[in-house]
C-alpha positions in Angstrom: 83.5 133.3 161.6 86.1 130.8 162.4 87.2 128.3 160.0 86.2 124.9 161.2 87.6 122.8 158.5 90.2 120.3 159.5 93.2 119.2 157.4 92.7 116.0 155.6 94.3 112.9 157.1 95.4 109.9 155.0 93.0 107.0 155.2 95.5 104.2 155.2 97.7 105.4 158.0 100.2 107.1 155.8 101.9 110.1 157.2 101.2 113.5 155.6 104.8 113.6 154.2 104.3 110.3 152.4 100.9 111.3 151.0 102.1 114.6 149.6 105.1 112.9 147.9 104.6 112.5 144.2 103.8 109.0 143.1 106.7 107.0 141.6 106.3 106.5 137.9 105.9 103.0 136.7 107.8 103.9 133.6 111.4 102.6 133.3 114.1 105.3 133.4 115.4 104.3 130.0 113.7 104.7 126.7 112.0 101.5 125.4 114.1 101.5 122.3 117.3 101.4 124.4 116.1 98.4 126.4 115.4 96.3 123.3 118.9 96.8 121.8 121.6 94.3 122.7 124.8 95.8 124.2 127.3 96.8 121.6 130.2 94.3 121.3 133.5 95.9 122.3 136.1 96.1 119.6 138.8 93.4 119.9 141.8 95.1 121.4 145.0 94.9 119.6 147.6 92.9 121.4 149.9 95.3 123.1 153.4 95.4 121.9 155.8 94.4 124.6 157.6 97.5 125.9 161.1 97.9 124.7 163.6 97.2 127.5 165.4 100.2 128.7 169.1 100.9 128.0 170.0 99.9 131.6 168.0 96.6 131.3 169.8 95.8 128.0 173.2 96.4 129.7 172.1 94.2 132.6 171.1 91.4 130.2 174.4 91.6 128.4 176.4 91.5 131.6 174.2 88.6 132.8 175.1 86.6 129.6 178.8 87.3 130.3 178.5 86.2 133.9 176.6 83.1 132.9 179.3 82.3 130.3 182.1 82.8 132.9 180.3 80.6 135.5 179.6 77.9 132.9 183.3 77.7 131.9 184.6 77.7 135.4 182.2 75.3 137.2 180.1 78.1 138.8 181.0 81.5 140.2 180.6 83.9 143.1 181.0 87.6 142.9 181.3 90.9 144.7 180.2 94.4 143.6 182.4 97.4 144.4 182.3 101.1 143.3 185.4 101.9 141.3 184.8 105.5 140.3 182.4 108.0 138.7 179.8 106.0 136.8 181.4 102.6 137.2 181.0 99.6 139.3 183.2 96.5 139.3 181.7 93.0 139.4 184.6 90.7 140.5 183.9 87.1 139.5 185.6 84.1 141.1 185.0 80.7 139.5 184.8 77.5 141.4 188.1 76.5 139.9 189.9 79.6 141.2 190.0 81.6 138.0 188.8 85.2 138.3 187.6 88.0 136.1 186.2 91.5 136.3 183.3 93.1 134.5 182.4 96.8 134.7 178.8 98.0 135.0 177.6 101.6 134.8 175.6 101.5 138.1 175.2 99.4 141.3 171.6 98.7 140.4 172.6 97.5 136.9 175.3 95.3 138.4 172.8 93.8 141.0 170.2 93.2 138.3 172.8 91.4 136.1 173.9 89.2 139.0 170.2 88.5 139.7 169.5 87.5 136.1 172.6 85.3 136.0 171.9 83.7 139.4 175.2 84.9 140.7 175.8 84.6 144.5 177.1 87.9 145.7 179.4 88.4 148.7 179.6 91.5 150.7 183.4 91.8 150.7 186.3 90.5 148.7 187.9 89.1 151.9 188.0 85.8 153.6 186.5 82.9 151.7 186.1 84.6 148.4 189.7 86.0 148.3 191.0 82.5 149.4 189.3 80.9 146.3 191.3 83.1 143.9 194.1 81.3 142.2 196.8 83.6 140.9 199.4 82.5 138.4 203.0 83.6 137.6 201.7 86.4 135.4 199.8 88.1 138.3 202.7 87.6 140.7 205.2 89.2 138.4 202.8 92.1 137.6 202.1 92.7 141.3 205.7 92.5 142.4 207.1 94.1 139.3 210.8 94.3 138.9 211.5 92.8 142.3 210.7 89.3 141.1 212.0 89.7 137.6 208.8 90.9 136.2 208.5 93.6 133.7 209.6 97.0 135.1 207.9 100.2 134.6 208.4 101.6 131.1 211.0 104.4 130.9 209.7 107.9 131.2 209.3 109.7 127.9 212.1 112.2 127.1 210.9 115.7 127.5 
């Protein structure tokens, strides 16, 4: 005998896949006791301590104070940064009144940071306008010319 029973079809037009799916539970996914509890207040965070400035930052701040003091006593200043040897960079300062000075920084980045903190205008070269602003006095001329202009000569060599 042949089986004459036909598969059941859903009455409301649902597909067979939908009718065989388990019914969604009307229960919330969380336990009722968790729903009734208010959220836990977070602990007040301690104010974070400001991080200590690095050694390079401290050096840059100290150089910036020196640059600011120089610029303040000479009516403003411009500068130029140049490598002078292993682990040293020169910051040549020229005041608006022609006076000049030199500071030494441990790195080019530190020198640039110091100039930035102090608001120093940096020139690319110590030529042209910047060099023309430098006012040299008799001391510098005698030191540069040495004995030719009556300045101090080289010290005598030590006896061997």
